[in-house]
C-alpha positions as CSV (number, residue, x, y, z in Angstrom):
1,M,43.2,49.8,9.0
2,R,43.5,47.4,12.4
3,G,44.0,49.0,15.3
4,A,43.4,52.9,13.9
5,H,40.8,54.5,16.0
6,P,37.5,55.5,13.8
7,L,38.2,59.2,14.3
8,R,41.6,59.1,12.6
9,L,39.6,57.9,9.6
10,L,36.7,60.2,9.9
11,L,38.7,63.6,10.5
12,P,40.3,64.2,7.2
13,V,36.8,63.0,5.5
14,L,35.0,65.9,7.5
15,L,38.0,68.5,7.0
16,I,37.7,68.2,3.4
17,T,34.0,67.8,2.7
18,I,32.7,70.7,5.0
19,P,34.8,73.2,3.3
20,A,34.3,71.8,-0.3
21,V,30.3,71.4,0.5
22,A,30.4,74.9,1.6
23,G,32.4,76.2,-1.4
24,V,30.1,74.9,-3.6
25,A,27.2,75.6,-1.8
26,H,28.6,79.4,-2.2
27,L,27.9,79.2,-5.8
28,A,23.9,78.5,-5.3
29,P,22.8,81.9,-5.9
30,A,24.5,81.9,-9.2
31,L,22.3,78.9,-10.2
32,G,18.9,81.3,-9.5
33,P,16.9,82.3,-6.7
34,H,15.9,79.0,-5.7
35,A,18.9,76.9,-5.8
36,W,18.8,75.6,-2.5
37,R,15.2,74.3,-3.0
38,S,16.3,72.4,-6.4
39,A,16.3,68.8,-6.1
40,D,19.0,68.6,-8.7
41,F,21.1,70.8,-6.4
42,L,20.5,69.0,-3.5
43,V,21.5,65.4,-4.8
44,S,24.7,67.3,-6.6
45,L,25.5,68.0,-2.7
46,F,25.2,64.8,-1.5
47,V,26.9,63.3,-4.5
48,L,29.9,65.5,-4.0
49,V,30.2,64.0,-0.5
50,L,30.0,60.5,-1.5
51,L,32.9,60.9,-4.3
52,L,34.7,63.1,-1.8
53,V,34.9,60.1,0.7
54,P,37.6,58.2,-1.8
55,F,39.5,61.3,-2.2
56,S,39.9,62.0,1.5
57,L,40.5,58.2,2.8
58,L,43.1,57.5,-0.3
59,S,45.4,60.0,1.4
60,L,45.8,57.9,4.4
61,E,48.4,55.2,4.2
62,T,46.7,52.7,6.7
63,V,43.6,52.7,4.1
64,V,45.7,52.6,1.1
65,D,47.6,49.4,2.7
66,R,44.3,47.7,4.0
67,L,43.0,48.0,0.5
68,R,46.1,46.4,-1.4
69,R,45.8,43.6,0.8
70,F,42.2,43.0,0.1
71,V,42.4,43.2,-3.4
72,D,45.9,41.7,-3.9
73,G,45.6,39.1,-6.8
74,R,41.9,39.4,-7.0
75,P,41.4,40.8,-10.3
76,I,37.4,40.6,-10.3
77,T,37.2,41.9,-6.6
78,S,39.3,44.8,-7.7
79,L,36.6,45.3,-10.3
80,V,33.7,45.3,-8.4
81,L,35.5,48.1,-6.3
82,A,36.0,50.1,-8.8
83,A,32.2,49.4,-10.1
84,T,31.4,50.9,-7.0
85,L,31.8,54.5,-7.9
86,I,29.3,54.4,-10.4
87,C,26.7,54.3,-7.4
88,P,27.1,57.9,-6.8
89,Y,26.3,58.6,-10.3
90,A,23.2,56.4,-10.4
91,L,21.8,58.6,-7.3
92,Y,22.8,61.5,-9.4
93,W,20.6,60.5,-12.0
94,S,17.6,59.4,-9.5
95,V,16.0,63.0,-9.5
96,P,12.4,62.0,-11.7
97,G,12.9,63.1,-15.2
98,K,17.0,63.2,-15.5
99,A,18.0,59.9,-16.5
100,D,19.4,59.7,-19.6
101,L,20.2,55.9,-20.8
102,T,23.3,57.1,-23.6
103,A,24.8,59.4,-20.6
104,L,24.6,56.2,-18.1
105,C,26.2,54.1,-20.5
106,G,29.0,56.4,-21.0
107,V,30.2,56.7,-17.5
108,V,29.7,52.6,-17.0
109,A,31.9,52.1,-20.3
110,Y,34.6,54.6,-19.0
111,V,34.6,53.2,-15.2
112,G,34.6,49.4,-17.0
113,A,37.2,50.1,-19.3
114,V,40.0,51.9,-17.6
115,S,39.3,49.9,-14.5
116,G,39.8,46.5,-17.1
117,T,42.9,48.3,-18.5
118,A,44.5,48.8,-15.1
119,V,43.9,45.2,-14.3
120,L,45.1,43.6,-17.4
121,L,47.9,45.8,-18.3
122,P,51.3,44.3,-17.6
123,R,53.6,45.1,-14.4
124,G,56.9,43.8,-15.3
125,S,59.5,45.5,-17.4
126,R,57.4,47.7,-18.8
127,R,55.3,48.9,-15.9
128,S,56.3,52.7,-16.4
129,L,54.5,52.6,-19.9
130,A,51.7,50.9,-18.9
131,D,51.0,53.0,-15.8
132,L,51.1,55.8,-18.0
133,G,48.4,54.1,-20.3
134,V,46.1,53.5,-17.0
135,V,46.8,57.6,-16.4
136,L,45.8,58.9,-20.3
137,A,42.8,56.3,-20.2
138,I,41.5,57.8,-17.2
139,W,42.5,61.6,-18.1
140,L,41.8,62.0,-21.7
141,P,37.9,61.2,-21.6
142,V,37.8,63.9,-19.1
143,E,40.1,66.2,-21.2
144,F,38.1,66.1,-24.2
145,R,35.0,66.5,-22.2
146,W,33.5,63.3,-23.7
147,L,31.7,62.8,-20.3
148,D,30.2,66.6,-20.0
149,R,26.8,65.0,-20.9
150,S,26.9,62.7,-18.2
151,F,27.2,65.5,-15.8
152,P,24.8,68.3,-16.9
153,W,23.7,69.8,-13.6
154,P,24.3,72.0,-11.6
155,P,24.6,74.0,-14.7
156,K,26.9,76.3,-16.0
157,G,29.8,73.9,-15.8
158,S,29.6,73.1,-12.2
159,G,29.0,69.5,-12.9
160,R,32.5,69.2,-14.3
161,I,33.7,69.4,-10.2
162,L,31.7,65.9,-10.2
163,C,33.1,64.8,-13.4
164,G,37.1,65.4,-12.1
165,L,36.0,63.8,-8.5
166,L,35.0,60.5,-10.3
167,A,38.4,60.7,-12.5
168,L,40.4,61.5,-9.8
169,D,39.0,58.7,-7.4
170,L,39.3,55.9,-10.0
171,L,43.0,57.1,-10.7
172,L,44.2,57.0,-7.1
173,Y,42.3,53.6,-6.7
174,L,43.7,51.6,-9.8
175,L,47.0,53.5,-9.7
176,V,47.8,53.4,-5.9
177,V,45.8,50.5,-4.7
178,V,45.4,48.2,-8.0
179,R,48.7,48.8,-9.5
180,R,50.6,49.5,-6.3
181,V,52.5,52.5,-8.3
182,E,54.9,54.4,-5.7
183,G,55.9,57.9,-5.5
184,I,52.7,59.8,-6.2
185,G,52.9,61.3,-3.2
186,Y,48.7,61.9,-2.5
187,S,49.0,63.4,1.0
188,F,47.4,66.5,2.8
189,A,50.3,66.5,5.3
190,L,52.3,69.5,5.2
191,R,56.1,69.5,6.6
192,R,58.5,71.7,7.9
193,G,59.9,73.5,4.6
194,D,57.3,73.1,2.5
195,L,55.5,76.5,2.8
196,P,58.9,78.2,2.2
197,R,59.2,76.3,-1.1
198,V,55.7,76.8,-2.2
199,L,55.9,80.9,-1.5
200,G,59.0,80.5,-3.3
201,A,57.8,78.7,-6.4
202,F,55.0,81.2,-6.5
203,C,57.1,84.3,-6.2
204,A,59.5,83.2,-8.7
205,F,56.4,82.3,-11.4
206,A,54.7,85.8,-10.7
207,A,58.1,87.3,-11.3
208,A,58.4,85.9,-14.8
209,G,54.7,84.8,-15.7
210,I,52.9,88.3,-15.0
211,P,55.3,90.4,-16.8
212,I,55.0,87.8,-19.9
213,G,51.0,88.1,-19.4
214,F,50.9,91.7,-19.4
215,A,53.2,92.2,-22.5
216,T,51.2,90.0,-24.4
217,G,47.6,90.7,-23.2
218,F,46.5,88.0,-21.4
219,L,46.6,89.5,-18.6
220,E,45.0,92.7,-16.9
221,V,44.3,94.1,-13.5
222,R,40.5,93.6,-12.4
223,S,39.0,96.9,-11.3
224,G,37.8,96.7,-7.8
225,W,39.2,94.1,-4.8
226,P,36.9,91.1,-4.2
227,G,35.3,90.6,-0.7
228,L,36.5,88.1,1.6
229,P,34.0,85.5,0.9
230,D,35.2,85.3,-2.8
231,V,38.6,85.1,-1.7
232,G,37.4,82.2,0.7
233,E,35.2,80.2,-2.1
234,K,37.9,80.5,-4.6
235,L,40.8,79.1,-2.4
236,V,38.8,76.2,-1.2
237,L,37.3,75.6,-4.6
238,I,40.6,75.9,-6.4
239,F,42.4,73.7,-4.2
240,L,40.2,71.0,-3.6
241,F,38.9,70.8,-7.3
242,T,42.0,72.1,-9.4
243,G,45.0,72.0,-7.3
244,V,44.8,68.5,-5.8
245,P,43.3,66.8,-8.7
246,E,45.9,68.7,-11.4
247,E,48.8,68.1,-9.4
248,T,48.1,64.2,-8.6
249,L,47.6,63.9,-12.6
250,F,50.4,66.3,-13.9
251,R,52.9,65.8,-11.0
252,G,52.5,62.9,-9.1
253,C,51.2,60.6,-12.0
254,I,52.8,61.9,-15.2
255,Q,55.9,63.4,-13.9
256,G,56.6,60.7,-11.6
257,I,56.0,57.9,-14.1
258,L,58.4,59.6,-16.5
259,E,61.1,60.1,-14.3
260,R,60.8,56.5,-13.2
261,W,61.3,55.8,-16.7
262,T,63.9,57.7,-17.9
263,A,65.7,58.4,-14.6
264,R,66.0,62.6,-15.8
265,P,64.5,64.4,-13.2
266,T,65.0,67.9,-14.9
267,V,63.7,66.2,-18.4
268,S,60.7,64.6,-16.8
269,L,59.6,67.9,-15.0
270,L,60.2,69.8,-18.4
271,L,57.9,67.4,-20.4
272,A,55.5,67.2,-17.6
273,S,55.0,71.0,-17.8
274,V,54.6,70.7,-21.5
275,V,51.7,68.4,-21.5
276,F,50.4,70.7,-18.8
277,G,50.6,73.7,-20.9
278,L,48.8,72.0,-24.2
279,A,46.3,70.9,-21.9
280,H,45.1,74.5,-21.1
281,L,44.9,75.0,-24.8
282,D,40.9,73.8,-24.7
283,N,39.9,75.7,-21.9
284,G,38.5,78.4,-23.5
285,P,36.0,79.2,-26.3
286,V,39.2,78.8,-28.7
287,P,43.1,77.8,-28.4
288,D,44.9,80.3,-26.8
289,W,48.8,79.9,-27.0
290,R,49.3,82.6,-24.3
291,Y,47.6,80.5,-21.6
292,A,49.5,77.6,-22.8
293,V,52.6,79.0,-22.3
294,L,51.7,80.6,-18.9
295,A,50.5,77.6,-18.1
296,A,53.4,75.4,-19.0
297,L,56.0,78.0,-17.4
298,A,53.4,77.5,-14.0
299,G,54.0,73.7,-14.3
300,V,57.8,74.0,-14.0
301,A,57.4,76.0,-10.8
302,Y,54.7,73.0,-9.4
303,G,57.2,70.3,-10.9
304,W,59.7,71.9,-8.8
305,V,57.8,71.8,-5.6
306,F,57.1,68.6,-6.0
307,Q,60.8,67.2,-6.7
308,K,61.7,68.8,-3.3
309,T,58.5,67.5,-1.5
310,R,57.3,64.5,-3.0
311,R,53.7,65.2,-2.0
312,I,51.2,66.5,-3.9
313,V,50.0,69.2,-1.0
314,A,53.1,71.5,-1.7
315,P,52.3,71.6,-5.7
316,A,48.7,72.3,-5.0
317,L,49.0,74.8,-2.8
318,T,51.4,76.8,-5.3
319,H,48.9,76.2,-7.9
320,T,46.3,77.6,-5.7
321,L,48.1,80.7,-5.2
322,V,48.7,81.3,-8.7
323,D,45.2,80.2,-10.1
324,A,43.5,82.4,-7.2
325,T,45.9,85.4,-8.0
326,W,44.9,85.1,-11.7
327,K,41.0,85.1,-11.2
328,L,40.4,87.2,-8.3
329,V,43.2,89.9,-9.5
330,L,44.7,89.5,-13.1
331,S,41.8,88.2,-15.1
332,R,39.8,90.0,-17.8
């Protein structure tokens, strides 16, 4: 980072943090008439900001390069830096009466276990499988909601936003910095030609997925049209807390690692899409095969965009368009 102007580091943090906090804050009325006066909610917003700092900075090559040099050959330093992600969580439980020792130990064990795994697993001829093992160690506890008790507020599931950010920060730091995995494509920079691919993949999925959704009864047109504030909130929240994390995991990490391991891009795309579809079976009160099929089909569209652009931002935008259309127009 030597020679980089501080504003070049501050700008991406502000561009991501401000809309993210505004989008989450827009949820406050749904949490109660006095949510803004709640210490729980205000502390959650502050913790959100802290977790968004590595979320933003790790998209910059200068930051990644400097961190790689700092931790290279220093396993203890690597573990200590990973452990700093526990600090926002400690603040999260600082509100009197909220502390839960079991929940706190769960997060500490999670961060410690996956960090130790990332440092200790080999990086030689079996590196791809070891990298995939680190990805699974980070993802599965979140997927199976083992950490939900550790993020109970704001209520109504909003705390899972913080859980997902913690996992994403760990994933990026351990894979990109500590293990030096290349090709994840974690960047928010759009290039010429990205938007036509984003829109083309969205239209292609819509042409196939919407008829399937109506034929199976999974989709139906909502009555009324959403207001502009609802549209803006959904776009921001979906992009930052669903599109970017899921595309980093399923396309940048899983699809990318499978592609390097098998040397078969099409097979890797299809395998990652199937895994993506299966991961949606637990998104409702009961498993819904229709949701899994449509998610897998969408995964093909996202994976194609990733193969063409090699950066997360483009499939994340496609993901955002698909989810926003579903939640605002076609959900039951």
